[in-house]
C-alpha positions as CSV (number, residue, x, y, z in Angstrom):
1,M,113.7,121.8,71.3
2,V,110.0,121.5,70.5
3,F,108.3,118.8,72.4
4,Q,105.3,116.9,70.8
5,V,104.4,113.7,72.5
6,K,103.1,111.0,70.2
7,I,101.1,108.1,71.6
8,Y,100.2,104.8,69.9
9,N,96.5,104.6,70.4
10,T,95.2,101.1,70.7
11,Y,91.8,102.3,69.7
12,T,92.9,103.7,66.3
13,R,96.0,101.5,65.9
14,K,98.3,104.3,65.0
15,K,100.5,106.9,66.6
16,E,98.8,110.2,67.2
17,D,99.9,113.6,68.5
18,F,98.9,114.0,72.1
19,K,96.3,116.8,72.4
20,P,94.9,117.1,75.9
21,I,91.3,117.8,76.5
22,S,92.2,120.7,78.8
23,K,95.3,122.9,78.1
24,N,98.4,121.8,79.9
25,K,96.5,119.1,81.8
26,V,96.6,115.3,81.6
27,K,93.8,113.1,83.0
28,M,95.1,109.5,83.1
29,Y,93.5,106.4,84.6
30,V,95.3,103.0,84.8
31,C,93.6,99.9,85.9
32,G,95.1,98.8,89.2
33,P,95.4,95.4,91.0
34,T,92.8,93.1,92.4
35,V,94.2,92.8,95.9
36,Y,93.9,89.1,96.7
37,D,97.7,88.2,96.6
38,Y,101.1,89.7,96.2
39,I,101.6,91.4,92.8
40,H,104.1,89.6,90.6
41,I,106.7,91.1,88.3
42,G,104.3,90.9,85.3
43,N,101.8,93.0,87.2
44,A,104.7,95.5,88.0
45,R,105.5,96.2,84.3
46,P,102.5,98.5,83.7
47,V,103.1,100.1,87.1
48,I,106.7,101.0,86.2
49,F,105.8,102.1,82.7
50,F,102.9,104.4,83.5
51,D,105.0,105.9,86.3
52,V,107.4,107.0,83.5
53,V,104.5,108.5,81.5
54,N,103.4,110.4,84.6
55,R,107.0,111.7,85.3
56,Y,107.6,112.7,81.7
57,F,104.4,114.7,81.3
58,K,105.3,116.5,84.6
59,Y,108.8,117.1,83.2
60,L,107.2,118.8,80.2
61,G,105.1,121.0,82.5
62,Y,101.8,119.3,82.4
63,D,99.5,119.2,85.4
64,V,98.9,115.5,85.7
65,N,96.0,113.9,87.5
66,Y,97.0,110.2,87.6
67,V,94.5,107.8,89.1
68,S,94.7,104.0,89.5
69,N,91.9,102.0,91.1
70,I,91.9,99.2,93.6
71,T,89.5,96.2,93.0
72,D,88.8,95.1,96.6
73,V,85.7,92.9,95.9
74,D,86.1,89.9,93.5
75,D,85.6,86.2,93.4
76,K,89.4,85.7,94.0
77,I,89.3,87.8,97.1
78,I,86.2,85.9,98.4
79,N,87.9,82.5,97.7
80,K,91.1,83.6,99.5
81,A,89.0,84.9,102.5
82,Q,87.1,81.6,102.8
83,A,90.3,79.5,102.5
84,E,92.0,81.5,105.2
85,G,88.9,81.9,107.4
86,V,89.1,85.7,107.5
87,S,86.9,88.5,106.1
88,E,87.2,89.8,102.5
89,T,88.3,93.2,104.0
90,E,91.2,91.6,105.9
91,V,92.4,90.0,102.7
92,S,92.1,93.1,100.6
93,E,93.7,95.4,103.2
94,K,96.6,93.0,103.7
95,Y,97.5,92.9,100.0
96,L,96.7,96.5,99.3
97,A,99.3,97.4,102.0
98,Q,101.9,95.2,100.3
99,Y,101.1,96.7,96.9
100,V,101.7,100.2,98.2
101,A,104.9,99.0,99.8
102,D,106.0,97.3,96.5
103,C,105.3,100.5,94.6
104,K,107.4,102.5,97.1
105,A,110.2,100.0,96.9
106,L,110.1,100.4,93.1
107,N,110.4,104.2,93.5
108,V,107.1,104.6,91.8
109,K,105.5,108.0,92.6
110,P,102.2,107.8,94.5
111,V,99.1,108.2,92.3
112,D,96.9,111.2,92.9
113,A,93.9,109.0,93.8
114,M,93.4,105.3,94.4
115,P,89.6,104.7,94.5
116,K,88.3,101.4,95.8
117,V,85.3,99.6,94.4
118,T,83.7,99.2,97.8
119,D,83.8,102.9,98.3
120,N,81.8,103.5,95.1
121,M,79.0,100.9,95.5
122,D,76.1,103.3,95.6
123,E,77.4,105.0,92.4
124,I,77.9,101.6,90.7
125,I,74.3,100.6,91.5
126,S,72.9,103.9,90.2
127,F,75.0,103.6,87.0
128,V,73.6,100.0,86.4
129,D,70.1,101.2,87.1
130,A,70.5,104.1,84.6
131,L,71.7,101.6,81.9
132,I,68.5,99.5,82.6
133,Q,66.3,102.6,82.4
134,G,68.0,103.5,79.1
135,G,67.3,100.1,77.6
136,C,71.0,99.1,77.4
137,A,70.7,96.5,80.2
138,Y,68.2,94.0,81.5
139,T,67.5,91.9,84.5
140,V,67.1,88.2,84.7
141,D,66.4,86.5,88.1
142,G,68.5,89.1,90.0
143,D,71.3,89.3,87.5
144,V,71.8,92.3,85.3
145,Y,73.3,92.0,81.8
146,F,74.5,94.6,79.3
147,R,73.1,94.5,75.8
148,V,76.3,94.5,73.7
149,K,74.4,95.2,70.5
150,K,73.4,98.6,71.9
151,A,77.0,99.8,71.7
152,A,78.4,101.1,68.4
153,D,81.7,99.7,67.1
154,Y,81.9,96.9,69.7
155,G,85.2,95.1,69.2
156,K,87.1,98.2,67.7
157,L,89.5,98.5,70.6
158,S,90.5,94.8,70.7
159,G,90.3,94.3,66.9
160,K,87.8,91.4,67.4
161,K,85.0,90.8,65.0
162,I,81.5,90.4,66.3
163,E,80.9,87.2,64.4
164,D,84.1,85.6,65.8
165,L,83.1,86.7,69.3
166,I,79.6,85.2,68.9
167,A,81.0,81.9,67.7
168,G,83.3,81.7,70.8
169,A,80.6,82.8,73.2
170,R,78.3,80.0,72.1
171,V,80.7,77.4,73.5
172,E,79.8,78.6,77.0
173,A,76.3,79.9,76.3
174,N,74.3,81.3,79.2
175,N,70.6,80.6,78.6
176,K,69.7,83.6,80.7
177,K,71.2,86.1,78.2
178,E,69.4,87.6,75.3
179,D,72.7,87.4,73.3
180,P,75.8,85.3,74.0
181,L,78.0,88.4,74.0
182,D,76.0,90.2,76.7
183,F,78.1,90.6,79.9
184,T,77.3,90.8,83.6
185,L,76.8,94.2,85.3
186,W,75.4,92.8,88.5
187,K,75.8,89.3,89.9
188,K,73.1,87.8,92.2
189,T,74.9,85.7,94.8
190,E,74.7,84.7,98.4
191,V,78.4,83.7,98.5
192,G,80.8,86.1,100.2
193,I,80.3,89.8,100.7
194,T,77.2,91.3,99.0
195,W,75.3,94.6,98.7
196,E,71.6,95.2,98.5
197,S,70.4,96.5,95.2
198,P,67.0,97.0,93.4
199,W,67.6,93.6,91.9
200,G,68.5,91.8,95.1
201,A,71.7,91.1,97.0
202,G,74.8,90.7,95.0
203,R,77.9,92.5,93.8
204,P,79.0,94.3,90.6
205,G,80.5,92.9,87.5
206,W,84.2,93.8,87.0
207,H,83.7,95.8,83.8
208,T,81.4,98.3,85.3
209,E,83.5,99.4,88.2
210,C,86.2,101.4,86.3
211,V,83.6,103.3,84.2
212,V,81.9,104.5,87.3
213,M,85.1,105.5,89.2
214,I,86.5,107.4,86.2
215,D,83.3,109.4,86.0
216,E,83.3,110.0,89.8
217,V,86.9,111.2,89.8
218,F,87.2,113.0,86.5
219,G,83.6,113.9,85.8
220,G,83.7,113.0,82.1
221,K,86.0,111.8,79.3
222,I,89.7,111.5,80.1
223,D,92.9,111.8,78.1
224,I,94.5,108.4,78.7
225,H,93.3,105.1,79.8
226,G,96.0,102.4,80.3
227,G,96.5,98.9,81.5
228,G,98.2,95.6,81.0
229,P,98.1,93.1,78.1
230,D,95.0,91.2,79.2
231,L,92.7,94.2,79.4
232,P,91.8,95.3,75.8
233,F,89.3,92.4,75.7
234,P,87.0,92.0,77.4
235,H,87.6,94.6,80.2
236,H,88.4,97.8,78.3
237,E,86.1,96.8,75.4
238,N,83.2,96.5,77.8
239,E,84.1,99.7,79.5
240,I,83.9,101.6,76.2
241,A,80.5,99.9,75.4
242,Q,79.0,101.1,78.7
243,S,80.4,104.6,78.3
244,I,79.1,104.9,74.8
245,C,75.6,103.9,75.9
246,A,75.6,105.9,79.2
247,N,77.7,109.0,78.3
248,N,77.9,109.0,74.5
249,H,81.7,108.9,74.4
250,T,84.5,106.3,74.3
251,L,85.7,107.1,77.9
252,A,89.2,108.1,76.8
253,N,90.9,109.8,73.8
254,Y,94.0,107.5,74.0
255,W,94.2,103.9,75.0
256,M,97.6,102.5,76.0
257,H,98.5,98.9,76.7
258,V,101.7,97.4,78.0
259,G,103.0,94.1,76.5
260,R,103.2,90.8,78.4
261,L,106.1,89.9,80.6
262,A,106.7,86.1,80.4
263,F,108.8,83.8,82.5
264,D,111.2,81.8,80.4
265,G,108.8,82.1,77.5
266,E,105.6,81.1,79.4
267,K,102.8,83.3,80.7
268,M,103.3,83.9,84.4
269,S,100.6,81.8,86.2
270,K,100.1,80.5,89.7
271,S,98.9,77.2,88.2
272,L,102.2,76.8,86.4
273,G,104.2,77.7,89.5
274,N,106.2,80.3,87.7
275,V,105.1,83.4,89.5
276,V,107.8,85.7,90.9
277,S,106.4,88.3,93.3
278,V,107.8,91.8,93.4
279,K,108.3,91.4,97.2
280,D,110.5,88.3,96.8
281,L,112.5,89.6,93.8
282,L,113.4,92.9,95.6
283,E,114.8,90.9,98.5
284,E,117.5,89.6,96.2
285,Y,117.9,92.4,93.6
286,D,118.1,96.2,93.5
287,A,114.8,97.6,92.2
288,N,116.8,99.7,89.8
289,V,118.1,96.6,88.1
290,F,114.6,95.2,87.6
291,K,113.4,98.6,86.2
292,L,116.3,98.7,83.9
293,F,115.4,95.3,82.6
294,T,111.7,96.2,82.0
295,L,112.4,99.7,80.5
296,S,115.1,98.4,78.1
297,T,112.3,97.0,75.9
298,H,109.6,99.2,74.3
299,Y,106.5,99.0,76.5
300,R,104.2,97.6,73.7
301,Q,106.6,94.7,73.0
302,P,106.5,91.4,75.0
303,I,109.5,90.6,77.2
304,T,110.8,87.4,78.7
305,F,112.1,87.4,82.2
306,S,114.9,85.1,83.3
307,Y,117.5,85.4,86.0
308,D,120.3,85.3,83.4
309,V,118.8,88.4,81.7
310,L,118.4,90.1,85.1
311,E,122.1,89.4,85.9
312,Q,123.0,91.1,82.7
313,A,120.9,94.1,83.7
314,Q,122.7,94.2,87.0
315,K,126.0,94.4,85.3
316,E,124.8,97.3,83.2
317,W,123.4,99.1,86.2
318,E,126.8,98.7,88.0
319,K,128.4,100.6,85.1
320,V,125.8,103.4,85.5
321,K,126.5,103.6,89.2
322,E,130.3,103.6,88.8
323,A,130.2,106.4,86.2
324,Y,127.9,108.4,88.5
325,K,130.2,107.8,91.5
326,G,133.3,108.7,89.6
327,L,132.0,112.0,88.3
328,F,130.2,113.0,91.5
329,V,133.3,112.5,93.6
330,Y,135.5,114.3,91.0
331,V,133.2,117.4,91.1
332,D,132.8,117.4,94.9
333,L,136.5,116.9,95.6
334,N,137.2,120.0,93.5
335,D,134.4,122.0,95.0
336,G,132.6,122.0,91.6
337,F,129.2,122.2,93.1
338,A,130.0,125.7,94.4
339,N,129.7,127.0,90.9
340,K,127.0,127.0,88.3
341,W,127.0,124.4,85.5
342,V,127.7,125.5,82.0
343,V,125.9,124.0,79.0
344,N,128.0,121.6,76.9
345,Q,126.4,121.3,73.4
346,D,127.6,117.7,72.9
347,L,126.0,116.6,76.2
348,K,122.9,118.7,75.4
349,K,122.5,116.8,72.1
350,I,122.3,113.5,74.0
351,M,119.6,115.0,76.3
352,D,117.6,116.3,73.3
353,E,117.8,112.8,71.7
354,F,116.7,111.2,75.0
355,C,113.6,113.5,75.2
356,G,112.9,112.9,71.5
357,H,112.7,109.2,72.2
358,L,110.3,109.7,75.1
359,D,108.2,112.0,72.8
360,D,108.0,109.1,70.4
361,D,105.5,106.9,72.2
362,F,107.6,106.9,75.4
363,N,110.4,104.8,73.9
364,T,112.3,104.1,77.0
365,A,114.4,101.5,75.3
366,N,116.0,104.1,73.0
367,G,116.1,106.5,75.9
368,I,118.2,104.1,77.9
369,T,120.6,103.9,75.0
370,C,121.0,107.7,75.4
371,L,121.6,107.2,79.1
372,Y,124.4,104.8,78.3
373,E,125.9,107.4,75.9
374,L,125.8,110.0,78.7
375,V,127.5,107.5,81.0
376,K,130.4,107.1,78.5
377,E,130.8,110.9,78.3
378,M,130.8,111.1,82.1
379,N,133.7,108.6,82.2
380,K,135.5,110.7,79.6
381,L,135.1,113.8,81.6
382,V,136.7,112.3,84.7
383,R,139.6,110.8,82.7
384,S,140.3,114.1,81.0
385,K,139.9,116.1,84.1
386,A,137.4,118.3,82.2
387,R,136.1,121.7,83.2
388,L,134.1,121.4,86.4
389,E,131.2,123.4,85.0
390,H,130.7,120.9,82.2
391,C,131.1,118.0,84.7
392,F,128.4,119.6,86.9
393,Y,126.2,119.9,83.8
394,A,126.6,116.2,83.0
395,L,125.5,115.3,86.5
396,Y,122.5,117.6,86.1
397,L,121.5,115.9,82.9
398,F,122.1,112.5,84.4
399,G,119.8,113.3,87.3
400,E,117.1,114.5,84.9
401,M,117.3,111.3,82.9
402,L,117.1,109.1,86.0
403,G,114.3,111.1,87.3
404,M,112.2,110.8,84.2
405,L,112.8,107.0,84.1
406,G,112.1,106.6,87.8
407,F,115.5,105.3,88.9
408,D,116.6,106.0,92.4
409,L,120.4,106.8,92.6
410,Q,121.6,109.5,94.9
411,R,124.8,110.2,96.9
412,D,125.5,112.3,99.9
413,P,128.1,115.1,99.5
414,L,131.7,114.2,100.6
415,T,132.4,114.8,104.3
416,T,135.6,116.7,105.4
417,E,136.9,113.3,106.5
418,D,136.3,111.8,103.0
419,K,138.2,114.7,101.4
420,N,141.1,114.3,103.9
421,L,141.3,110.6,103.1
422,F,141.7,111.5,99.4
423,K,144.4,114.0,100.1
424,Q,146.3,111.5,102.3
425,W,145.9,108.9,99.6
426,E,147.3,111.2,96.9
427,Q,150.2,112.2,99.1
428,A,151.0,108.6,99.9
429,R,151.1,107.8,96.2
430,A,153.3,110.9,95.5
431,D,155.7,109.8,98.3
432,K,155.7,106.2,96.8
433,N,154.5,104.9,100.2
434,F,152.6,102.1,98.6
435,D,151.7,100.2,101.8
436,L,150.0,103.3,103.1
437,A,148.5,104.1,99.7
438,D,147.0,100.6,99.6
439,E,145.6,101.0,103.1
440,L,144.0,104.3,102.3
441,R,142.6,103.0,99.0
442,G,140.9,100.2,101.0
443,C,139.3,102.8,103.3
444,L,138.0,104.7,100.3
445,Q,136.6,101.6,98.7
446,E,134.8,100.7,101.9
447,R,133.2,104.1,101.8
448,E,132.3,103.5,98.1
449,L,134.2,106.6,97.1
450,I,136.3,104.9,94.4
């Protein structure tokens, strides 16, 4: 099967064949969290999806350099620190640690680099100064603003028209700006943590940080830049504007954005009181269940979270687990793992269709449909006592699919005691000793073997 990944590029608004800048390499950057609180399940959707992108490219043999930043200086962090009477560093380190723990609990592979804004402050200041020297930025009373009109095609990524943006900006006009669209690169302030700069004490604007860190990590244009639903405008639009002016390129060849996750039809918001943290959710539900829920909808489409929908996902996941358990035990009981698997063309066709869907803009929703098809075939193999080589092959394909989607489902091989229990159970049934058979069946169920 020939693999050709197609990506829907937000910048061009069409699907395009993926052509890496460097052969067999993928340079991917995804905007990470601002660490001032626990991440909620809406924040987790891009994390889960781009983990699949990372996994699938690696499955295809690409050398992936996947980077996701940490915003550890921000007004929200400062406000939280002041409210709790601690330093900004204490706040950011606390929630960064929880973010890493949440990613691990979701079985998300660690990224290759996780640069922090505070570790790149000298580079950010130098970048802002270079924009000023190039005439693309200007200072007013210690603040630094970017001249939006210096950037070609501003609004192309988000699909916004300049005239509409100007009309909206005038509502909250800043008299310091030359143009209402100009945005902050450096903010003069005495509140919270600050850094010294040629323009006075302050801290950077949010939109500058990622541009600088991408350049520091990758040293130039990257293949893929991704993020959540709120980022095309203004954040990514402003990143592109700065990159065009500073480096004469659009920062990335492909821009990918994940759709919104709403709670019962409303945007998840602390002010509305409808935020569900990943930490709290995973205390009640298997991470695989939540991942099945998120990946069962195409990443660009919005989804609505509810506990009823999650309960349905849990039922579907139980079917997946049961099919895996049944086939695994059948193969292990019959020493099927001692032999090599043999390709079954019907099963291979399901796998080819699965990969075809991931090739098509990482369509995990259709991919999961293929996973369910494989689950049905696995159940048939057990019922028909099929050839062990084909059963082993089905388990191999099942593991490959789960691995690409980031599900965590493994079993330990049967012990000698497990196998003896099965033999005793079969003998009790053959002898029509139903009381003993029921007792042994209970033991097998307790061990989650049947």
